[in-house]
Every structure is written in C-alpha cells, then in structure tokens.
ROSE-535098 format. One record per residue (C-alpha): residue number from 1; residue in one letter; x, y, z. Coordinates in nm, 2 decimals, padded with zeros to 4 digits, m for minus. Layout:
<nodes>
(NUM; 'A'; (X; Y; Z)) ...
</nodes>
This chain:
<nodes>
(1; 'X'; (08.39; 15.70; 08.04)) (2; 'X'; (08.37; 15.43; 08.30)) (3; 'X'; (08.45; 15.67; 08.58)) (4; 'X'; (08.17; 15.90; 08.47)) (5; 'X'; (07.93; 15.60; 08.45)) (6; 'X'; (08.02; 15.51; 08.80)) (7; 'X'; (07.94; 15.86; 08.93)) (8; 'X'; (07.61; 15.85; 08.75)) (9; 'X'; (07.53; 15.51; 08.91)) (10; 'X'; (07.61; 15.64; 09.25)) (11; 'X'; (07.39; 15.95; 09.19)) (12; 'X'; (07.11; 15.72; 09.08)) (13; 'X'; (07.15; 15.51; 09.39)) (14; 'X'; (07.15; 15.81; 09.61)) (15; 'X'; (06.83; 15.94; 09.44)) (16; 'X'; (06.67; 15.60; 09.49)) (17; 'X'; (06.77; 15.60; 09.86)) (18; 'X'; (06.65; 15.95; 09.91)) (19; 'X'; (06.31; 15.88; 09.75)) (20; 'X'; (06.25; 15.58; 09.97)) (21; 'X'; (06.39; 15.73; 10.29)) (22; 'X'; (06.05; 15.71; 10.45)) (23; 'X'; (06.02; 15.34; 10.38)) (24; 'X'; (06.31; 15.10; 10.44)) (25; 'X'; (06.28; 14.80; 10.21)) (26; 'X'; (06.22; 14.47; 10.39)) (27; 'X'; (06.20; 14.23; 10.09)) (28; 'X'; (06.54; 14.08; 10.18)) (29; 'X'; (06.43; 13.96; 10.52)) (30; 'X'; (06.40; 13.59; 10.54)) (31; 'X'; (06.03; 13.59; 10.65)) (32; 'X'; (05.94; 13.81; 10.35)) (33; 'X'; (06.13; 13.59; 10.11)) (34; 'X'; (05.96; 13.28; 10.24)) (35; 'X'; (05.62; 13.45; 10.22)) (36; 'X'; (05.67; 13.56; 09.86)) (37; 'X'; (05.79; 13.20; 09.76)) (38; 'X'; (05.48; 13.05; 09.94)) (39; 'X'; (05.25; 13.29; 09.76)) (40; 'X'; (05.42; 13.22; 09.42)) (41; 'X'; (05.36; 12.85; 09.48)) (42; 'X'; (04.99; 12.93; 09.52)) (43; 'X'; (04.97; 13.12; 09.19)) (44; 'X'; (05.05; 13.48; 09.31)) (45; 'X'; (05.24; 13.64; 09.02)) (46; 'X'; (05.39; 13.91; 09.23)) (47; 'X'; (05.32; 14.28; 09.20)) (48; 'X'; (05.50; 14.62; 09.22)) (49; 'X'; (05.46; 14.62; 09.60)) (50; 'X'; (05.75; 14.56; 09.84)) (51; 'X'; (05.73; 14.51; 10.22)) (52; 'X'; (05.89; 14.81; 10.40)) (53; 'X'; (05.91; 14.98; 10.74)) (54; 'X'; (05.78; 15.33; 10.75)) (55; 'X'; (05.83; 15.60; 11.02)) (56; 'X'; (05.47; 15.68; 11.08)) (57; 'X'; (05.28; 15.36; 11.00)) (58; 'X'; (05.53; 15.08; 11.08)) (59; 'X'; (05.53; 14.79; 10.84)) (60; 'X'; (05.35; 14.84; 10.51)) (61; 'X'; (05.39; 14.81; 10.13)) (62; 'X'; (05.57; 15.05; 09.90)) (63; 'X'; (05.54; 15.06; 09.52)) (64; 'X'; (05.84; 15.03; 09.29)) (65; 'X'; (05.65; 15.21; 09.01)) (66; 'X'; (05.43; 15.52; 09.01)) (67; 'X'; (05.06; 15.43; 09.03)) (68; 'X'; (04.79; 15.61; 08.84)) (69; 'X'; (04.42; 15.63; 08.90)) (70; 'X'; (04.24; 15.30; 08.81)) (71; 'X'; (04.57; 15.10; 08.83)) (72; 'X'; (04.55; 14.74; 08.97)) (73; 'X'; (04.74; 14.75; 09.31)) (74; 'X'; (04.72; 14.38; 09.38)) (75; 'X'; (04.55; 14.06; 09.27)) (76; 'X'; (04.56; 13.78; 09.52)) (77; 'X'; (04.45; 13.43; 09.39)) (78; 'X'; (04.17; 13.24; 09.58)) (79; 'X'; (04.43; 12.97; 09.68)) (80; 'X'; (04.61; 13.23; 09.89)) (81; 'X'; (04.30; 13.33; 10.09)) (82; 'X'; (04.23; 13.18; 10.43)) (83; 'X'; (03.85; 13.13; 10.46)) (84; 'X'; (03.61; 12.89; 10.64)) (85; 'X'; (03.65; 12.67; 10.33)) (86; 'X'; (04.02; 12.64; 10.42)) (87; 'X'; (03.92; 12.54; 10.77)) (88; 'X'; (03.67; 12.28; 10.66)) (89; 'X'; (03.92; 12.11; 10.43)) (90; 'X'; (04.17; 12.08; 10.71)) (91; 'X'; (04.17; 11.81; 10.98)) (92; 'X'; (03.94; 12.04; 11.19)) (93; 'X'; (03.67; 12.00; 10.93)) (94; 'X'; (03.51; 11.68; 11.05)) (95; 'X'; (03.51; 11.80; 11.42)) (96; 'X'; (03.33; 12.13; 11.31)) (97; 'X'; (03.08; 11.94; 11.10)) (98; 'X'; (02.96; 11.71; 11.38)) (99; 'X'; (02.97; 11.97; 11.66)) (100; 'X'; (02.63; 12.09; 11.80)) (101; 'X'; (02.52; 12.36; 11.84)) (102; 'X'; (02.72; 12.47; 11.53)) (103; 'X'; (03.02; 12.70; 11.58)) (104; 'X'; (03.04; 13.04; 11.42)) (105; 'X'; (03.25; 13.11; 11.11)) (106; 'X'; (03.46; 13.34; 11.34)) (107; 'X'; (03.53; 13.06; 11.59)) (108; 'X'; (03.62; 12.83; 11.30)) (109; 'X'; (03.89; 13.07; 11.18)) (110; 'X'; (04.02; 13.14; 11.53)) (111; 'X'; (04.05; 12.77; 11.60)) (112; 'X'; (04.24; 12.72; 11.27)) (113; 'X'; (04.48; 13.00; 11.35)) (114; 'X'; (04.55; 12.87; 11.70)) (115; 'X'; (04.60; 12.51; 11.57)) (116; 'X'; (04.83; 12.61; 11.28)) (117; 'X'; (05.04; 12.84; 11.51)) (118; 'X'; (05.08; 12.55; 11.75)) (119; 'X'; (05.18; 12.31; 11.46)) (120; 'X'; (05.48; 12.54; 11.40)) (121; 'X'; (05.71; 12.40; 11.13)) (122; 'X'; (05.45; 12.14; 11.03)) (123; 'X'; (05.19; 12.41; 10.93)) (124; 'X'; (05.13; 12.47; 10.56)) (125; 'X'; (05.05; 12.83; 10.66)) (126; 'X'; (05.37; 12.89; 10.85)) (127; 'X'; (05.52; 13.15; 10.61)) (128; 'X'; (05.20; 13.36; 10.66)) (129; 'X'; (05.18; 13.30; 11.04)) (130; 'X'; (05.54; 13.41; 11.07)) (131; 'X'; (05.46; 13.76; 10.94)) (132; 'X'; (05.15; 13.81; 11.15)) (133; 'X'; (05.18; 14.04; 11.46)) (134; 'X'; (05.28; 13.86; 11.77)) (135; 'X'; (05.08; 14.11; 11.98)) (136; 'X'; (04.80; 14.36; 11.91)) (137; 'X'; (04.69; 14.70; 12.04)) (138; 'X'; (04.31; 14.66; 12.02)) (139; 'X'; (04.14; 14.77; 12.35)) (140; 'X'; (04.08; 14.40; 12.44)) (141; 'X'; (04.46; 14.37; 12.48)) (142; 'X'; (04.52; 14.69; 12.68)) (143; 'X'; (04.58; 14.69; 13.06)) (144; 'X'; (04.31; 14.83; 13.29)) (145; 'X'; (04.53; 15.14; 13.36)) (146; 'X'; (04.54; 15.22; 12.99)) (147; 'X'; (04.17; 15.15; 12.92)) (148; 'X'; (04.07; 15.39; 13.21)) (149; 'X'; (04.24; 15.67; 13.02)) (150; 'X'; (04.03; 15.63; 12.70)) (151; 'X'; (03.76; 15.88; 12.62)) (152; 'X'; (03.43; 15.78; 12.78)) (153; 'X'; (03.23; 15.63; 12.48)) (154; 'X'; (03.54; 15.44; 12.37)) (155; 'X'; (03.61; 15.32; 12.73)) (156; 'X'; (03.26; 15.17; 12.74)) (157; 'X'; (03.31; 15.00; 12.41)) (158; 'X'; (03.65; 14.87; 12.51)) (159; 'X'; (03.49; 14.70; 12.81)) (160; 'X'; (03.22; 14.55; 12.59)) (161; 'X'; (03.49; 14.42; 12.35)) (162; 'X'; (03.67; 14.25; 12.64)) (163; 'X'; (03.34; 14.09; 12.76)) (164; 'X'; (03.27; 13.97; 12.40)) (165; 'X'; (03.60; 13.79; 12.37)) (166; 'X'; (03.58; 13.65; 12.72)) (167; 'X'; (03.22; 13.51; 12.65)) (168; 'X'; (03.34; 13.37; 12.32)) (169; 'X'; (03.62; 13.19; 12.50)) (170; 'X'; (03.39; 13.05; 12.77)) (171; 'X'; (03.13; 12.94; 12.52)) (172; 'X'; (03.39; 12.76; 12.30)) (173; 'X'; (03.57; 12.57; 12.57)) (174; 'X'; (03.36; 12.25; 12.52)) (175; 'X'; (03.42; 12.26; 12.14)) (176; 'X'; (03.79; 12.31; 12.19)) (177; 'X'; (03.79; 12.01; 12.43)) (178; 'X'; (03.64; 11.79; 12.15)) (179; 'X'; (03.96; 11.85; 11.94)) (180; 'X'; (04.18; 11.67; 12.20)) (181; 'X'; (04.23; 11.36; 11.97)) (182; 'X'; (04.42; 11.58; 11.72)) (183; 'X'; (04.68; 11.69; 11.98)) (184; 'X'; (04.93; 11.51; 12.20)) (185; 'X'; (04.94; 11.80; 12.45)) (186; 'X'; (04.66; 11.89; 12.69)) (187; 'X'; (04.40; 12.09; 12.48)) (188; 'X'; (04.37; 12.35; 12.77)) (189; 'X'; (04.73; 12.46; 12.73)) (190; 'X'; (04.69; 12.51; 12.35)) (191; 'X'; (04.35; 12.67; 12.33)) (192; 'X'; (04.38; 12.91; 12.63)) (193; 'X'; (04.24; 13.26; 12.66)) (194; 'X'; (04.55; 13.45; 12.54)) (195; 'X'; (04.56; 13.22; 12.23)) (196; 'X'; (04.20; 13.30; 12.15)) (197; 'X'; (04.26; 13.67; 12.21)) (198; 'X'; (04.54; 13.67; 11.96)) (199; 'X'; (04.34; 13.48; 11.70)) (200; 'X'; (04.03; 13.70; 11.75)) (201; 'X'; (04.24; 14.02; 11.70)) (202; 'X'; (04.40; 13.86; 11.39)) (203; 'X'; (04.06; 13.80; 11.24)) (204; 'X'; (03.91; 14.13; 11.36)) (205; 'X'; (04.19; 14.35; 11.24)) (206; 'X'; (04.31; 14.18; 10.92)) (207; 'X'; (04.02; 14.01; 10.74)) (208; 'X'; (03.88; 14.14; 10.41)) (209; 'X'; (03.51; 14.13; 10.34)) (210; 'X'; (03.42; 13.83; 10.13)) (211; 'X'; (03.07; 13.68; 10.13)) (212; 'X'; (03.04; 13.30; 10.14)) (213; 'X'; (02.73; 13.09; 10.10)) (214; 'X'; (02.57; 12.98; 10.43)) (215; 'X'; (02.68; 12.63; 10.54)) (216; 'X'; (02.47; 12.41; 10.78)) (217; 'X'; (02.78; 12.33; 10.98)) (218; 'X'; (02.81; 12.69; 11.09)) (219; 'X'; (02.58; 12.91; 11.31)) (220; 'X'; (02.37; 13.18; 11.14)) (221; 'X'; (02.63; 13.46; 11.18)) (222; 'X'; (02.73; 13.59; 10.84)) (223; 'X'; (03.03; 13.41; 10.69)) (224; 'X'; (03.21; 13.72; 10.54)) (225; 'X'; (03.57; 13.68; 10.65)) (226; 'X'; (03.89; 13.61; 10.45)) (227; 'X'; (04.25; 13.65; 10.56)) (228; 'X'; (04.46; 13.78; 10.27)) (229; 'X'; (04.83; 13.72; 10.31)) (230; 'X'; (05.06; 14.00; 10.18)) (231; 'X'; (04.75; 14.21; 10.09)) (232; 'X'; (04.69; 14.26; 10.46)) (233; 'X'; (05.02; 14.45; 10.49)) (234; 'X'; (04.85; 14.75; 10.32)) (235; 'X'; (04.79; 15.02; 10.57)) (236; 'X'; (04.49; 15.26; 10.61)) (237; 'X'; (04.47; 15.62; 10.51)) (238; 'X'; (04.15; 15.82; 10.53)) (239; 'X'; (04.26; 16.03; 10.23)) (240; 'X'; (04.27; 15.76; 09.96)) (241; 'X'; (04.00; 15.58; 09.77)) (242; 'X'; (04.02; 15.22; 09.64)) (243; 'X'; (03.79; 14.97; 09.48)) (244; 'X'; (03.82; 14.62; 09.63)) (245; 'X'; (03.63; 14.30; 09.55)) (246; 'X'; (03.66; 13.93; 09.47)) (247; 'X'; (03.67; 13.89; 09.09)) (248; 'X'; (03.47; 13.59; 08.99)) (249; 'X'; (03.63; 13.57; 08.64)) (250; 'X'; (04.00; 13.57; 08.76)) (251; 'X'; (03.91; 13.40; 09.10)) (252; 'X'; (04.12; 13.66; 09.27)) (253; 'X'; (04.07; 13.93; 09.53)) (254; 'X'; (04.16; 14.26; 09.36)) (255; 'X'; (04.23; 14.61; 09.47)) (256; 'X'; (04.22; 14.90; 09.23)) (257; 'X'; (04.34; 15.25; 09.32)) (258; 'X'; (04.14; 15.57; 09.27)) (259; 'X'; (04.44; 15.78; 09.38)) (260; 'X'; (04.79; 15.85; 09.24)) (261; 'X'; (05.10; 15.72; 09.43)) (262; 'X'; (05.46; 15.81; 09.35)) (263; 'X'; (05.74; 15.56; 09.30)) (264; 'X'; (05.88; 15.43; 09.63)) (265; 'X'; (05.60; 15.58; 09.84)) (266; 'X'; (05.38; 15.38; 10.07)) (267; 'X'; (05.06; 15.24; 09.91)) (268; 'X'; (04.75; 15.29; 10.12)) (269; 'X'; (04.40; 15.16; 10.11)) (270; 'X'; (04.10; 15.29; 10.30)) (271; 'X'; (03.93; 15.07; 10.56)) (272; 'X'; (03.63; 15.31; 10.56)) (273; 'X'; (03.54; 15.67; 10.68)) (274; 'X'; (03.61; 15.58; 11.04)) (275; 'X'; (03.69; 15.83; 11.32)) (276; 'X'; (03.99; 15.75; 11.55)) (277; 'X'; (03.79; 15.60; 11.83)) (278; 'X'; (03.65; 15.34; 11.58)) (279; 'X'; (04.00; 15.28; 11.43)) (280; 'X'; (04.15; 15.22; 11.77)) (281; 'X'; (03.86; 14.99; 11.87)) (282; 'X'; (03.85; 14.78; 11.56)) (283; 'X'; (04.22; 14.79; 11.43)) (284; 'X'; (04.43; 14.91; 11.73)) (285; 'X'; (04.58; 15.23; 11.57)) (286; 'X'; (04.51; 15.60; 11.54)) (287; 'X'; (04.53; 15.81; 11.21)) (288; 'X'; (04.68; 16.15; 11.26)) (289; 'X'; (04.49; 16.45; 11.11)) (290; 'X'; (04.20; 16.21; 11.04)) (291; 'X'; (03.93; 16.42; 10.86)) (292; 'X'; (03.66; 16.18; 11.00)) (293; 'X'; (03.77; 16.23; 11.37)) (294; 'X'; (03.52; 16.37; 11.63)) (295; 'X'; (03.51; 16.44; 12.00)) (296; 'X'; (03.20; 16.30; 12.16)) (297; 'X'; (03.00; 16.50; 12.41)) (298; 'X'; (02.82; 16.28; 12.67)) (299; 'X'; (02.47; 16.37; 12.80)) (300; 'X'; (02.62; 16.42; 13.15)) (301; 'X'; (02.86; 16.69; 13.01)) (302; 'X'; (02.56; 16.85; 12.82)) (303; 'X'; (02.35; 16.88; 13.14)) (304; 'X'; (02.62; 17.05; 13.35)) (305; 'X'; (02.53; 17.38; 13.19)) (306; 'X'; (02.15; 17.37; 13.24)) (307; 'X'; (01.99; 17.45; 13.58)) (308; 'X'; (01.80; 17.16; 13.75)) (309; 'X'; (01.54; 17.42; 13.85)) (310; 'X'; (01.42; 17.45; 13.48)) (311; 'X'; (01.07; 17.31; 13.51)) (312; 'X'; (01.08; 17.19; 13.15)) (313; 'X'; (01.42; 17.02; 13.18)) (314; 'X'; (01.27; 16.67; 13.20)) (315; 'X'; (01.03; 16.73; 12.91)) (316; 'X'; (01.32; 16.86; 12.70)) (317; 'X'; (01.54; 16.56; 12.78)) (318; 'X'; (01.25; 16.33; 12.70)) (319; 'X'; (01.21; 16.50; 12.36)) (320; 'X'; (01.58; 16.47; 12.28)) (321; 'X'; (01.58; 16.10; 12.38)) (322; 'X'; (01.27; 16.02; 12.17)) (323; 'X'; (01.42; 16.19; 11.87)) (324; 'X'; (01.77; 16.03; 11.92)) (325; 'X'; (01.94; 16.36; 12.00)) (326; 'X'; (02.13; 16.25; 12.31)) (327; 'X'; (02.38; 16.03; 12.12)) (328; 'X'; (02.65; 16.11; 11.86)) (329; 'X'; (02.68; 16.48; 11.97)) (330; 'X'; (03.03; 16.59; 11.85)) (331; 'X'; (03.29; 16.85; 11.78)) (332; 'X'; (03.48; 16.81; 11.46)) (333; 'X'; (03.74; 16.99; 11.26)) (334; 'X'; (03.47; 17.23; 11.13)) (335; 'X'; (03.34; 17.30; 11.49)) (336; 'X'; (03.03; 17.17; 11.68)) (337; 'X'; (02.81; 16.94; 11.48)) (338; 'X'; (02.45; 17.03; 11.38)) (339; 'X'; (02.32; 16.76; 11.61)) (340; 'X'; (02.51; 16.91; 11.91)) (341; 'X'; (02.39; 17.26; 11.84)) (342; 'X'; (02.03; 17.14; 11.79)) (343; 'X'; (02.03; 16.96; 12.12)) (344; 'X'; (02.17; 17.27; 12.30)) (345; 'X'; (01.92; 17.50; 12.13)) (346; 'X'; (01.63; 17.28; 12.25)) (347; 'X'; (01.78; 17.28; 12.61)) (348; 'X'; (01.82; 17.66; 12.59)) (349; 'X'; (01.46; 17.73; 12.50)) (350; 'X'; (01.29; 17.97; 12.74)) (351; 'X'; (00.96; 17.89; 12.91)) (352; 'X'; (00.78; 18.11; 12.66)) (353; 'X'; (00.96; 17.94; 12.37)) (354; 'X'; (00.91; 17.57; 12.47)) (355; 'X'; (00.61; 17.52; 12.24)) (356; 'X'; (00.85; 17.58; 11.94)) (357; 'X'; (01.05; 17.27; 12.01)) (358; 'X'; (00.95; 17.10; 11.68)) (359; 'X'; (01.08; 17.40; 11.49)) (360; 'X'; (01.41; 17.37; 11.68)) (361; 'X'; (01.45; 17.01; 11.57)) (362; 'X'; (01.39; 17.13; 11.21)) (363; 'X'; (01.68; 17.38; 11.24)) (364; 'X'; (01.47; 17.70; 11.26)) (365; 'X'; (01.60; 18.01; 11.44)) (366; 'X'; (01.37; 18.07; 11.75)) (367; 'X'; (01.51; 18.39; 11.89)) (368; 'X'; (01.84; 18.59; 11.91)) (369; 'X'; (01.86; 18.51; 12.28)) (370; 'X'; (01.83; 18.14; 12.22)) (371; 'X'; (02.10; 18.15; 11.95)) (372; 'X'; (02.34; 18.35; 12.17)) (373; 'X'; (02.28; 18.13; 12.47)) (374; 'X'; (02.34; 17.82; 12.26)) (375; 'X'; (02.67; 17.96; 12.13)) (376; 'X'; (02.78; 18.05; 12.49)) (377; 'X'; (02.71; 17.71; 12.63)) (378; 'X'; (02.87; 17.53; 12.33)) (379; 'X'; (03.19; 17.74; 12.39)) (380; 'X'; (03.18; 17.65; 12.77)) (381; 'X'; (03.14; 17.28; 12.69)) (382; 'X'; (03.43; 17.31; 12.44)) (383; 'X'; (03.66; 17.47; 12.70)) (384; 'X'; (03.56; 17.22; 12.96)) (385; 'X'; (03.66; 16.93; 12.73)) (386; 'X'; (03.99; 17.11; 12.64)) (387; 'X'; (04.08; 17.12; 13.01)) (388; 'X'; (03.96; 16.76; 13.07)) (389; 'X'; (04.18; 16.64; 12.77)) (390; 'X'; (04.48; 16.84; 12.89)) (391; 'X'; (04.44; 16.68; 13.24)) (392; 'X'; (04.43; 16.33; 13.08)) (393; 'X'; (04.74; 16.40; 12.87)) (394; 'X'; (04.92; 16.50; 13.19)) (395; 'X'; (04.82; 16.17; 13.36)) (396; 'X'; (04.94; 15.98; 13.05)) (397; 'X'; (05.27; 16.17; 13.06)) (398; 'X'; (05.32; 16.08; 13.43)) (399; 'X'; (05.22; 15.72; 13.38)) (400; 'X'; (05.47; 15.68; 13.09)) (401; 'X'; (05.75; 15.77; 13.33)) (402; 'X'; (05.63; 15.52; 13.59)) (403; 'X'; (05.54; 15.23; 13.38)) (404; 'X'; (05.79; 15.16; 13.11)) (405; 'X'; (05.62; 14.84; 13.00)) (406; 'X'; (05.30; 15.03; 12.91)) (407; 'X'; (05.48; 15.30; 12.70)) (408; 'X'; (05.36; 15.18; 12.36)) (409; 'X'; (05.00; 15.14; 12.46)) (410; 'X'; (05.01; 15.48; 12.64)) (411; 'X'; (05.16; 15.64; 12.33)) (412; 'X'; (04.86; 15.52; 12.13)) (413; 'X'; (04.60; 15.66; 12.38)) (414; 'X'; (04.81; 15.98; 12.40)) (415; 'X'; (04.79; 16.02; 12.02)) (416; 'X'; (04.41; 15.98; 12.04)) (417; 'X'; (04.38; 16.26; 12.30)) (418; 'X'; (04.62; 16.49; 12.12)) (419; 'X'; (04.40; 16.46; 11.81)) (420; 'X'; (04.10; 16.54; 12.03)) (421; 'X'; (04.28; 16.84; 12.17)) (422; 'X'; (04.35; 16.98; 11.82)) (423; 'X'; (03.99; 16.93; 11.72)) (424; 'X'; (03.86; 17.11; 12.03)) (425; 'X'; (04.11; 17.40; 12.00)) (426; 'X'; (04.00; 17.44; 11.63)) (427; 'X'; (03.63; 17.43; 11.75)) (428; 'X'; (03.70; 17.69; 12.02)) (429; 'X'; (03.85; 17.92; 11.75)) (430; 'X'; (03.54; 17.87; 11.52)) (431; 'X'; (03.30; 17.94; 11.81)) (432; 'X'; (03.50; 18.25; 11.91)) (433; 'X'; (03.46; 18.38; 11.55)) (434; 'X'; (03.09; 18.30; 11.55)) (435; 'X'; (03.04; 18.49; 11.87)) (436; 'X'; (03.22; 18.79; 11.73)) (437; 'X'; (03.00; 18.77; 11.42)) (438; 'X'; (02.67; 18.76; 11.62)) 
</nodes>
C-alpha cells in the first residue's frame, strides 16, 4: 500500500510541476519571505497569490487556487500602502510642511523613496524597497541610440518625458538641499539625478490610483498616488477585466476579478485599454498581440502621396487641422482606421468634388473614383510603413550585435516594431481584399 501511495504522491507532484511550468515559484526567496512577514505585521492576512517568475512577463503573481468571476484577488490594508500621508508622518514631514512654494505630491513620494533607500537597514520600508526593480525600462532610462529607433510619435514623447524628469530634478534641488540636517552625507550625493529618475519611475510605473484630500502643504497637482507592496507584482494583460478600488468599510485596497484563472496560472490585472506605445512610455514594457495596438501615420507620411501642385491642397490641410484629422491616424488589427480613411478621402477629392468636403467628414461616399484612389493611397502608405519598419528592425538587429550592454533595451524596441509589422501586414491583406471587392 505504501509503495502505491508513494507513486501517487510522485504523480501528483509531477502534475503540480507541469501545471506551474510557466511560473517558477519564488515564495522561498529570502526577500519574498521578509516581504510577506512585513505585510503580515501590518495586517495583511495573505492570499492565494504567490510570487513567481514567468517566461513571458518576468516576475508576477500566480494563484494557488482556481479563480472564478467576482472572486477577490487581493485585499491590501491601508497600513501597507505608501502615500503622501506616510511621507508627512515621517521625519520629512516638517520639512515639507514649511517649504515654500509647496512641493508636489509626486516629489514628496520620490523624496521619501530616495531617503528610505539611502537609509538601508534602518528603513522601516526595507522589505518593500528590496523587491522594487533596481532599474527601469521607461523611455527616460533608455540610451539615445535606443530612443532614436522608437516610432516617431513615441520618440517625441520619450524626449518630452526625459525633459519632464530633468526639469523636476532642477526645480527640486533647493528643496532637497533643505533636507541636509537629516543626513550626515552631502545631500547632493544622495538626491542626485539618477536617484530621482529611479524614484520617478517607481512612482510612475507602480502606483495605484487613490484619491486623497487636498493638503495645503502640497502644490495643487492631484494627490492620487499610492504604492501598494505585493499588489504591484500583478502584471498587465489587455485581455482581462478587474474591479479595483479602496474599500472605505474594510480600509483596504481591493481587486476583484471579472475573468477566470486556472490554478497555478499567472494572475493578471488590466492597467487600461492602452496601445503598446503608451505601455512602453508609461510602464516600460510591450504586450504581445495587444488588441489595442495601433501604428500611427504622421502627417508627413500622409502628404508624400499628394501632389504639391494640387491648388486645393492647403485648403484641405486647413480643414483637416481645424477638424482634428491630422492626429491619431492609425492602422490597427482590423485595417486602416476610419479617421485615416476619412483624412485620405478628403485629400483625394477632385477639384470638382471639393465643395463636398463636409459630406466627406460625415463619412458619405463622394464618388467611385474618390473611393478607389483612397484605397490605393492607403495601400501605398501601408507598404511604405512596412518597408520602413523592416529597415528599423534590421538596424536593431545590427546594433544588438555591436552593443551587448543595450541588448535588453533593444529587445524591447524590437518587440514594439515586430508588433507594428504584424499589424501593417494584416492591414495590407485587408486592403488587398477590399481592392479586389471594389
């Protein structure tokens, strides 16, 4: 009997290993054990979630029991949350309260993170700080060589992000200097640019939305941030739905699932219906087969296919600009967007059709010639973008061989362009079928 039981036990273990092959349990790691103990001391009663490493998403949380629709995924007590209230009750509080002009809630949280990280073993938040990423992959952290390979709209936003963080640092230096009495070391070595960049990325990528009442000691920017230890290990998937909010009765931040999840699978939440450019900009990652992904068409690309000698060209452009039809023109998984086709239809109007421009913006069919020309030019733009994307992918491939230190960052940009290529190829196929049909 014993022998048989042993075989069954081995079978069961094998089955367990097989079902969690995608996720390698990390609960036994010292940093995870310390974090769980720290959370328990603050009233967290645990959950069915375990830290694990996954092939596709890296570190995340897996469930040890099957989750059904409307199940509570996690309930994190208020004492575990890091908010501006936490900052004000620390030794930084009195310095923030007397500083004029008032600092922003964002700078207060960044200052706290830098100070606590510097405190090391003495920090009450050490178990949480130890599991935070040491580096980030938001565009602000990427090398110039990598940023230059981003698609045009994202490249511009990446440069704006870098400028935002730099300006934040420069405008906060005087406030940082006022904290010198709290530290034995020179304040400039603790609150340097790279420390602020790390803290800013931590807040930008990991906070949950939680509205706090306006305090006089802070500037007028909304105070809506909360860092949520353990909960922030949950990764994003565009294909799940969750309900997340602070529960005033239980004084806990709760997440409820609207999707099913099998035992030992990774549990996902949704950060919002974001395309990959937005995900990379805000969170530093790309979601493969993202249904919300789009490829943006710039107005420069649009105008390549319309002759400058068209006497109504400037008037057409003016109309498109006035009606906001020169931005957010895209290709998606279902082909060219209505906005893109509408802009191209208007630009394709013949001299004798120009007076019908209002009907074009309403989506009316003007003529068979206009419809056909629009489809032809849309297909040309699509093929041009395919070639451009393939060229960038070749550049990335060459750079990966040359610059080993940029390999991870380049892989991220490569994933973004590969997704774009798939969308454009799908759009080319759809346009080909539409052309055959017309």
